[in-house]
MARMITI-449962 format. One line per 5 residues: their letters; for each residue x, y, z of C-alpha. Coordinates in nm, 4 decimals. Layout:
N
a	X Y Z; ...
END
This chain:
525
mplqt	2.7340 -3.6978 4.5611; 2.9754 -3.4249 4.3957; 3.2104 -3.5227 4.1483; 3.5141 -3.7005 4.3265; 3.8728 -3.6444 4.2533
lqvai	3.9311 -4.0278 4.2499; 3.6730 -4.0571 3.9788; 3.8239 -3.7939 3.7797; 4.1848 -3.9427 3.8226; 4.0851 -4.2977 3.7079
fifvt	3.8692 -4.1419 3.4074; 4.1561 -3.9593 3.2715; 4.3996 -4.2648 3.3457; 4.1868 -4.5017 3.1426; 4.0973 -4.2642 2.8748
gligy	4.4867 -4.1779 2.8294; 4.5691 -4.5558 2.8375; 4.3329 -4.6290 2.5469; 4.4685 -4.3345 2.3488; 4.8138 -4.4347 2.4008
ltyrk	4.7699 -4.8091 2.3130; 4.5856 -4.7216 2.0100; 4.8460 -4.4822 1.9002; 5.1111 -4.7320 1.9579; 4.9156 -5.0032 1.7471
criai	4.8521 -4.7687 1.4485; 5.2156 -4.6182 1.4457; 5.3501 -4.9934 1.4059; 5.1175 -5.0579 1.1524; 5.1773 -4.7579 0.9407
eaera	5.5532 -4.7720 0.9881; 5.5460 -5.1354 0.8231; 5.3240 -5.0025 0.5404; 5.5521 -4.7159 0.4713; 5.8512 -4.9567 0.4688
nagek	5.7064 -5.1613 0.1888; 5.5245 -4.9005 -0.0269; 5.5908 -4.6291 -0.2453; 5.4129 -4.2951 -0.3362; 5.0371 -4.3832 -0.3196
nqeqe	4.7825 -4.2855 -0.5951; 4.4388 -4.1353 -0.5226; 4.2695 -4.4801 -0.4763; 4.5330 -4.5942 -0.2457; 4.5347 -4.2913 -0.0418
nkevf	4.1415 -4.3159 -0.0071; 4.1667 -4.6722 0.1180; 4.4511 -4.5987 0.3458; 4.2448 -4.3046 0.5360; 3.8850 -4.4852 0.5088
laggg	3.9552 -4.8667 0.4971; 4.2793 -4.8784 0.6825; 4.4893 -4.9831 0.3863; 4.2853 -5.3234 0.4179; 4.4698 -5.3994 0.7110
ltwvf	4.2086 -5.4846 0.9801; 4.2066 -5.8576 1.1290; 3.8859 -5.9975 1.2255; 3.9309 -5.9022 1.5946; 3.9339 -5.5296 1.5005
vagsi	3.6428 -5.6027 1.2813; 3.4537 -5.7466 1.5143; 3.5275 -5.4845 1.8152; 3.4688 -5.1914 1.5909; 3.1282 -5.3052 1.4484
tltnl	3.0233 -5.3814 1.8083; 3.1280 -5.0379 1.9574; 3.0403 -4.8302 1.6454; 2.6793 -4.9586 1.7056; 2.6819 -4.9629 2.0844
stdql	2.6849 -4.6213 2.2212; 2.4700 -4.4082 2.4144; 2.1606 -4.4139 2.1727; 2.1655 -4.7901 2.2641; 2.2546 -4.7930 2.6510
vgmng	2.0773 -4.4372 2.7418; 1.7960 -4.4751 2.4809; 1.7175 -4.8300 2.5101; 1.7313 -4.8578 2.8897; 1.5491 -4.5382 2.8823
nqmal	1.2283 -4.7126 2.7499; 1.2657 -4.9149 3.0869; 1.1285 -5.2335 2.9259; 1.2718 -5.5778 2.8062; 1.0988 -5.5375 2.4577
lawwe	1.3692 -5.3185 2.3218; 1.6037 -5.6273 2.3250; 1.4273 -5.7239 1.9947; 1.6585 -5.4621 1.8351; 1.9523 -5.6691 1.9220
faavf	1.8131 -6.0001 1.8676; 1.7014 -5.9182 1.5058; 2.0445 -5.7422 1.4340; 2.2001 -6.0985 1.4266; 1.9983 -6.1691 1.1326
gliil	2.1325 -5.8416 0.9589; 2.4939 -5.9266 1.0381; 2.4636 -6.2910 0.9034; 2.3167 -6.1048 0.5820; 2.6111 -5.8714 0.5735
akvfl	2.8689 -6.1632 0.6213; 2.6975 -6.4237 0.3677; 2.5447 -6.1944 0.0992; 2.6728 -5.8395 0.0827; 3.0235 -5.8630 0.1723
piyyr	3.1433 -6.1077 -0.0950; 2.9901 -5.8709 -0.3451; 3.1421 -5.5519 -0.1866; 3.4963 -5.7442 -0.2214; 3.4342 -5.8711 -0.5668
ynctt	3.3549 -5.5078 -0.6838; 3.6522 -5.3683 -0.5005; 3.4524 -5.0871 -0.3078; 3.5742 -4.8197 -0.0899; 3.2061 -4.7073 0.0023
ttell	2.8945 -4.9111 -0.0202; 2.7427 -4.6502 -0.2826; 3.0139 -4.7473 -0.5196; 2.8476 -5.0682 -0.5675; 2.5575 -4.8885 -0.6945
ekryn	2.7568 -4.6803 -0.9374; 2.8970 -5.0170 -1.0741; 2.5599 -5.1678 -1.1132; 2.3609 -4.8958 -1.2599; 2.6758 -4.7789 -1.4619
nhhir	2.6277 -4.3911 -1.3617; 2.7783 -4.1912 -1.0805; 2.4730 -3.9631 -0.9903; 2.2916 -4.2590 -0.8381; 2.5735 -4.3175 -0.6110
alisv	2.5929 -3.9395 -0.5317; 2.2327 -3.9082 -0.4566; 2.2517 -4.2114 -0.1957; 2.5557 -4.0685 -0.0427; 2.3754 -3.7480 0.0207
mfllg	2.0937 -3.9303 0.2018; 2.3480 -4.1352 0.3931; 2.5041 -3.7915 0.4863; 2.1697 -3.6119 0.5898; 2.1087 -3.9043 0.8056
nifif	2.4517 -3.9005 0.9834; 2.4624 -3.5402 1.0276; 2.1273 -3.4477 1.1369; 2.0060 -3.7743 1.3144; 2.3075 -3.9890 1.4245
lpsil	2.5710 -3.7385 1.5164; 2.4003 -3.4942 1.7471; 2.1812 -3.7845 1.8905; 2.4930 -3.9516 2.0083; 2.6439 -3.6189 2.1628
yggsl	2.3176 -3.5546 2.3329; 2.3058 -3.8980 2.4779; 2.6584 -3.9212 2.5933; 2.6248 -3.5844 2.7455; 2.3105 -3.6738 2.9156
fmqem	2.4785 -3.9944 3.0659; 2.7713 -3.7721 3.1951; 2.5443 -3.5410 3.3661; 2.3215 -3.7886 3.5329; 2.5998 -4.0413 3.6559
fklne	2.8500 -3.7609 3.7820; 2.5507 -3.5336 3.9195; 2.6961 -3.2464 3.6857; 2.3687 -3.0480 3.6777; 2.5506 -2.7183 3.6983
vplma	2.7616 -2.8138 3.3933; 2.5821 -2.7099 3.0509; 2.4804 -3.0035 2.8348; 2.6226 -2.8186 2.5326; 2.9917 -2.8026 2.7021
laiaf	2.9803 -3.1798 2.7433; 2.8855 -3.2102 2.3903; 3.1442 -2.9943 2.2652; 3.4103 -3.1973 2.4504; 3.2859 -3.5062 2.3171
avaga	3.2818 -3.3597 1.9628; 3.6563 -3.2213 1.9823; 3.8066 -3.5547 2.1138; 3.6004 -3.7829 1.8650; 3.7202 -3.5612 1.5759
ayavi	4.0746 -3.5933 1.6744; 4.0487 -4.0047 1.5909; 3.8781 -3.9624 1.2943; 4.1010 -3.6961 1.1332; 4.4401 -3.7885 1.2773
gglra	4.4171 -4.1556 1.2872; 4.1419 -4.2355 0.9997; 3.9543 -4.5738 1.0119; 4.2731 -4.7604 1.1541; 4.2416 -4.5409 1.4749
vaisd	3.8901 -4.5729 1.5082; 3.8722 -4.9395 1.4799; 4.1723 -4.9991 1.6952; 4.0440 -4.7811 1.9865; 3.6810 -4.9358 1.9327
tysgv	3.8198 -5.2706 2.0166; 4.0024 -5.1827 2.3215; 3.7263 -4.9647 2.4668; 3.4742 -5.2467 2.3575; 3.6360 -5.4826 2.5856
lllsl	3.6223 -5.2584 2.8779; 3.2808 -5.1280 2.8231; 3.1119 -5.4695 2.7702; 3.3033 -5.6063 3.0878; 3.1720 -5.3135 3.3050
alvvv	2.8131 -5.3193 3.1446; 2.7803 -5.6612 3.2590; 2.9031 -5.5762 3.5964; 2.6557 -5.3069 3.6374; 2.3723 -5.5667 3.5315
wlcls	2.4892 -5.7772 3.8118; 2.4929 -5.4785 4.0628; 2.1623 -5.3720 3.9241; 1.9944 -5.7098 3.9922; 2.1611 -5.7590 4.3355
aidfd	2.0014 -5.3995 4.4329; 1.6761 -5.5595 4.4074; 1.7636 -5.8928 4.5283; 1.6729 -6.0270 4.1757; 1.3077 -5.9562 4.2634
ftgip	1.0908 -5.8319 3.9644; 0.7783 -5.8047 4.1679; 0.5768 -5.4897 4.1491; 0.7116 -5.4210 3.7790; 0.4266 -5.4149 3.5408
kerlt	0.4212 -5.7428 3.3115; 0.4205 -5.5113 3.0027; 0.7855 -5.3888 3.1018; 0.8907 -5.7740 3.1359; 0.7388 -5.9222 2.8279
ligst	0.9090 -5.9801 2.4838; 0.5594 -5.9852 2.3271; 0.4634 -5.6241 2.2345; 0.1149 -5.5251 2.2232; -0.0167 -5.3288 1.9267
dspip	0.0672 -4.9830 2.1288; 0.3967 -5.0618 2.2519; 0.7434 -4.9510 2.1016; 0.7877 -5.2917 1.9072; 0.4457 -5.4543 1.8504
whtll	0.4979 -5.8521 1.7989; 0.3737 -5.8372 1.4304; 0.6347 -5.5785 1.3311; 0.8861 -5.8355 1.3607; 0.7410 -6.0022 1.0613
tgmif	0.7449 -5.6912 0.8421; 0.9690 -5.3994 0.8846; 1.2104 -5.5116 1.1443; 1.3589 -5.7299 0.9099; 1.4597 -5.4820 0.6554
iqiyy	1.5642 -5.2175 0.8804; 1.8319 -5.4590 1.0165; 1.9308 -5.5654 0.6383; 1.9624 -5.1704 0.5540; 2.1769 -5.1042 0.8645
wstnq	2.4022 -5.3771 0.8876; 2.4551 -5.4482 0.5059; 2.4433 -5.0975 0.3182; 2.5057 -4.8413 0.5772; 2.8590 -4.7102 0.5332
titqr	2.9375 -4.6719 0.9029; 2.9081 -5.0290 0.9553; 3.0114 -5.2000 0.6459; 3.3197 -4.9809 0.6249; 3.4979 -5.1667 0.8920
amasp	3.4003 -5.5143 0.7256; 3.5359 -5.3852 0.3839; 3.8653 -5.3024 0.5430; 4.0191 -5.6548 0.5946; 4.2672 -5.7972 0.3594
nvkea	4.0176 -6.0333 0.2430; 3.6419 -6.1431 0.2449; 3.7009 -6.4622 0.4792; 3.8995 -6.2424 0.7357; 3.6044 -5.9851 0.7300
qkgvf	3.3474 -6.2692 0.7661; 3.5147 -6.4148 1.0894; 3.4834 -6.0696 1.2126; 3.1297 -5.9996 1.1340; 3.0327 -6.3431 1.2860
taavi	3.1938 -6.2792 1.6042; 3.0057 -5.9517 1.6222; 2.6827 -6.1400 1.5708; 2.7768 -6.3654 1.8619; 2.8466 -6.0718 2.0826
rllii	2.5181 -5.9002 1.9590; 2.3265 -6.2364 2.0636; 2.4577 -6.3086 2.3976; 2.6162 -6.0171 2.5656; 2.4347 -5.6990 2.4377
ppiiv	2.0624 -5.7667 2.5075; 2.0856 -5.7968 2.8813; 2.2906 -5.4586 2.9113; 2.0610 -5.2481 2.7219; 1.7496 -5.3518 2.9232
lpgiv	1.7961 -5.4887 3.2484; 1.9396 -5.1627 3.4155; 1.6374 -4.9676 3.2753; 1.3919 -5.2335 3.4173; 1.5670 -5.2034 3.7681
sykly	1.5460 -4.8128 3.7591; 1.1889 -4.8436 3.6811; 1.1494 -5.0199 4.0131; 1.3734 -4.8351 4.2294; 1.2879 -4.4699 4.0631
gdigd	0.9848 -4.5160 3.8660; 0.9298 -4.3787 3.4943; 1.2281 -4.1447 3.4403; 1.3043 -4.2184 3.0790; 1.6492 -4.1370 2.9217
aaygr	1.7868 -4.0348 3.2740; 1.7528 -4.3965 3.3917; 2.0812 -4.5709 3.3059; 2.2972 -4.2788 3.4125; 2.1342 -4.2424 3.7562
ivgdv	2.1411 -4.6161 3.8306; 2.5096 -4.6698 3.7174; 2.5980 -4.3858 3.9441; 2.4290 -4.5455 4.2224; 2.5259 -4.9101 4.1958
lplwm	2.8944 -4.8670 4.1074; 3.1655 -4.8106 4.3633; 3.3270 -4.4902 4.3307; 3.6596 -4.6285 4.1702; 3.4676 -4.8218 3.9207
sgmfa	3.2356 -4.5550 3.8244; 3.5321 -4.3385 3.6911; 3.6367 -4.6375 3.4755; 3.3031 -4.6784 3.3539; 3.2669 -4.3465 3.2663
aalaa	3.5837 -4.3566 3.0618; 3.4468 -4.6834 2.8936; 3.1289 -4.5136 2.7975; 3.3013 -4.1883 2.6793; 3.5188 -4.4152 2.4566
avlts	3.2029 -4.5619 2.3251; 3.0773 -4.2170 2.2410; 3.3943 -4.1010 2.0865; 3.3987 -4.4239 1.8879; 3.0658 -4.3943 1.7657
fnsil	3.1009 -4.0392 1.7001; 3.4165 -4.0563 1.5039; 3.3042 -4.3764 1.3415; 3.0148 -4.1811 1.1806; 3.2388 -3.8810 1.1004
nsssa	3.4905 -4.1011 0.9245; 3.2385 -4.2704 0.7155; 3.0633 -3.9394 0.6247; 3.3940 -3.7792 0.5285; 3.4706 -4.1013 0.3102
lyicd	3.1077 -4.0673 0.1504; 3.1580 -3.6943 0.0785; 3.5106 -3.7135 -0.0437; 3.4845 -4.0241 -0.2807; 3.1280 -4.0047 -0.3974
iheky	3.0780 -3.6086 -0.4117; 3.4037 -3.4185 -0.4016; 3.6274 -3.6110 -0.5934; 3.3442 -3.6604 -0.8966; 3.1947 -3.3251 -0.8992
fkstk	3.4603 -3.0750 -0.7631; 3.7951 -3.2481 -0.8774; 4.0785 -3.0319 -0.9998; 4.3676 -3.1403 -1.2204; 4.5823 -3.1886 -0.8891
ktnvs	4.5686 -3.4888 -0.6670; 4.3191 -3.4257 -0.3895; 4.4851 -3.3786 -0.0426; 4.2595 -3.6244 0.1489; 4.3950 -3.5540 0.4870
llnli	4.3344 -3.1898 0.4585; 3.9833 -3.2360 0.3066; 3.9064 -3.4789 0.5704; 3.9952 -3.2062 0.8431; 3.7628 -2.9323 0.6834
vtgvf	3.4477 -3.1652 0.6295; 3.4804 -3.3254 0.9598; 3.4799 -2.9647 1.0930; 3.1785 -2.8589 0.9202; 2.9808 -3.1888 1.0145
ilial	3.0622 -3.1334 1.3880; 2.9362 -2.7763 1.3701; 2.5892 -2.8924 1.2169; 2.5757 -3.1784 1.4657; 2.6492 -2.9437 1.7872
slvpv	2.3805 -2.7054 1.6573; 2.1265 -2.9672 1.6885; 2.2023 -3.0976 2.0327; 1.9340 -2.8544 2.1837; 1.6802 -2.9905 1.9352
wqkse	1.7376 -3.3667 2.0583; 1.7002 -3.2261 2.4257; 1.3492 -3.2033 2.3494; 1.2608 -3.5659 2.2410; 1.0629 -3.7890 2.4585
slinl	1.2608 -4.1133 2.3925; 1.5844 -4.0894 2.2175; 1.5883 -4.4471 2.0590; 1.2591 -4.4348 1.9171; 1.2916 -4.0980 1.7682
vqkly	1.6188 -4.2037 1.5899; 1.4482 -4.5071 1.4588; 1.1308 -4.3149 1.3408; 1.3380 -4.0514 1.1778; 1.5694 -4.2908 0.9903
glism	1.2927 -4.4510 0.8251; 1.2859 -4.1321 0.5964; 1.5967 -4.2442 0.4141; 1.6575 -4.6243 0.5095; 1.3791 -4.7896 0.3108
pilac	1.4186 -4.6019 -0.0091; 1.8020 -4.6438 0.0269; 1.7561 -5.0137 0.0630; 1.5012 -5.0543 -0.2424; 1.7803 -4.8679 -0.4660
favgl	2.0341 -5.1348 -0.3654; 1.7718 -5.4406 -0.3819; 1.6859 -5.3239 -0.7481; 2.0574 -5.2745 -0.8332; 2.1493 -5.6131 -0.7022
lfknv	1.8605 -5.8114 -0.8356; 1.8128 -5.6624 -1.1840; 2.0205 -5.5314 -1.4884; 1.8971 -5.3056 -1.7543; 1.7349 -5.0441 -1.5035
dyraa	1.7798 -4.6963 -1.5933; 1.9417 -4.5044 -1.2896; 1.6987 -4.2096 -1.3281; 1.4178 -4.4784 -1.2376; 1.6063 -4.5603 -0.9315
mwsvl	1.6711 -4.2138 -0.8394; 1.2763 -4.1329 -0.8849; 1.2065 -4.4128 -0.6651; 1.4126 -4.2820 -0.3726; 1.2240 -3.9603 -0.4091
igvlf	0.8764 -4.1142 -0.4087; 0.9578 -4.3497 -0.1098; 1.0956 -4.0440 0.1239; 0.7674 -3.8640 0.0340; 0.5431 -4.1512 0.1060
ygylq	0.7125 -4.2375 0.4296; 0.7286 -3.8645 0.5390; 0.3486 -3.8420 0.4762; 0.2826 -4.1482 0.6514; 0.4731 -4.0171 0.9826
fqesl	0.4478 -3.6425 0.9782; 0.1193 -3.5747 0.7705; -0.0267 -3.3178 1.0261; 0.3059 -3.1109 1.0465; 0.3297 -3.1262 0.6623
vfalv	-0.0219 -3.0008 0.6110; 0.0371 -2.7134 0.8608; 0.3393 -2.6299 0.6624; 0.1756 -2.6325 0.3226; -0.0959 -2.3904 0.4444
evkgl	0.1754 -2.1430 0.5109; 0.3074 -2.1943 0.1514; 0.1302 -1.9305 -0.0904; -0.0442 -2.1347 -0.3462; -0.0428 -2.4785 -0.1602
alfak	-0.3369 -2.4050 0.0859; -0.5635 -2.6014 -0.1449; -0.3300 -2.8956 -0.1801; -0.2996 -2.9088 0.1863; -0.6597 -2.9134 0.2090
llykf	-0.6961 -3.2009 -0.0180; -0.4230 -3.3952 0.1849; -0.6163 -3.3477 0.5070; -0.9365 -3.4792 0.3439; -0.7428 -3.7800 0.2071
asips	-0.6029 -3.8496 0.5562; -0.9677 -3.8485 0.7023; -1.0895 -4.1197 0.4768; -1.1595 -4.4037 0.7318; -0.9746 -4.6793 0.5497
vevfl	-0.6558 -4.4155 0.5075; -0.6980 -4.2967 0.8598; -0.6575 -4.6632 0.9819; -0.3512 -4.6904 0.7843; -0.1827 -4.4015 0.9018
gwhyi	-0.2486 -4.5175 1.2486; -0.0138 -4.8321 1.1794; 0.3234 -4.8576 1.3626; 0.5869 -4.6778 1.1739; 0.7932 -5.0082 1.1428
hhmff	0.4947 -5.1453 0.9217; 0.5124 -4.8113 0.7434; 0.8809 -4.8654 0.6675; 0.7661 -5.2223 0.5271; 0.5306 -5.0843 0.2759
tlwls	0.7664 -4.7863 0.1844; 1.0427 -5.0343 0.0741; 0.8078 -5.2233 -0.1669; 0.6533 -4.9010 -0.2871; 0.9944 -4.7915 -0.3860
igsal	1.1090 -5.1335 -0.5672; 0.7785 -5.1220 -0.7360; 0.8210 -4.7625 -0.8506; 1.1604 -4.8218 -0.9620; 1.0647 -5.1217 -1.1987
ainky	0.7542 -4.9262 -1.3163; 0.9067 -4.6218 -1.4035; 1.1980 -4.8147 -1.5758; 0.9471 -4.9965 -1.8063; 0.6597 -4.7341 -1.8561
vfgns	0.8872 -4.3848 -1.8686; 1.1921 -4.5000 -1.9872; 1.0933 -4.7824 -2.1811; 1.3403 -5.0455 -2.0440; 1.2455 -5.4280 -1.9487
aqfsw	1.4356 -5.5177 -1.6169; 1.6129 -5.8528 -1.6360; 1.6803 -6.0555 -1.3204; 2.0420 -6.0646 -1.2751; 2.1852 -6.1186 -0.9075
agnte	2.5166 -5.9564 -0.8404; 2.6504 -6.2328 -0.6667; 2.5973 -6.4989 -0.9422; 2.9853 -6.4717 -1.1045; 3.2796 -6.5976 -0.9345
lleak	3.3536 -6.4013 -0.6060; 3.7121 -6.2663 -0.5675; 3.8751 -6.3763 -0.2372; 4.0856 -6.0654 -0.2034; 4.0705 -5.6997 -0.3255
END
């Protein structure tokens, strides 16, 4: 069925309504702050743009965290696997959110951080480690998350509205331009508020989709292979059961507790208790609501259409929803794409401006945060758009995202772990451990591509042959064949061990246990 006028009208109306409500809420809050404040210094201006002036209540913290994470890489990517097993990402996320609320948030507030990486600077007493981790976050955001979100959102719109004649890149550009408007014009405040409004609509309609999908098969799962219905993954499944005991735990701690895109929302409350309320609410939503909406439509689509991969969610939503509701759902999902996209843009801009530009390129004049935010956002968007065609070639969106992100996630988490647990650790030891972790995980996952690349480099052909022979050793070959989540587990501990060993044997320091949360915590910034 071609695109209908009614769908377009409802889509435009709902999208416009969310934008208007966000504008109204932001304007009221900003006018109130201006009436009670004079000229802002650099730190205050940064907090206004990137932490909403510390004015997010728990409702908006919960809504923004929920929708920042819930986008097309979850709805499209997880349903694209067409199996129940992917729900473990959401169940495990509850653990990560609890760690954020009880362990990390009090520390971020005590150290009065604008970015998560600021905590590293204060624990290692050096800015270079902060800048290095910021660069790694930026690489993940720009080359992995931003293009994957644009691709997933565009693919959904194509499948749902049968827009095969519209180029995927055209839809991606539309998402990128609209998402940038929130991030640049309204800052984190606009992002968080639009997240919350959109989140209520999206979650409600997503649950309706689940009900209609189940009704379409009369709640009868016969004919669907058992491996697509079980929560106990076999060794060759996307999530083997034993990975839940190793790397899965630390993936969640990294994502929810150190990732600027997520923690930025929780760091924007007036005090730590308000932030914790928002995070706990997000955890309840993650436990009770998210799992069915990211697996059940995909499972039903397998019974109806067969193994169609990432196209599953868009097709079944387009088929089961009535015409008028499909336009509303498209608006809600478009909002999810926009808010995830602009959330990452805003956090990426915060990392660059606060951690890199103001430290290494600062002039005698006060930084014009708004103008610089506009410029760097434009650069990030152009890079992300150029990578959308690359993501079109992926077999599974969510699995590729998780696998690639392991290159930086565990080395970064190791850097945080050492910094929070020990004192008297040289920042250079931590920086070397990050490099070792990236190279180790990169070799485990991409050794064949690495060997082929080294062969082509003059003078490295012999090294490539040695790597190839090493990988052929039976015990090594077995280890290389383990699941990437296990590899992330070993990467984490290798990075931590490397930092402590280099600190002692290269820089002559003995690390001393000193938990960052031992001292009295501040209840407010």
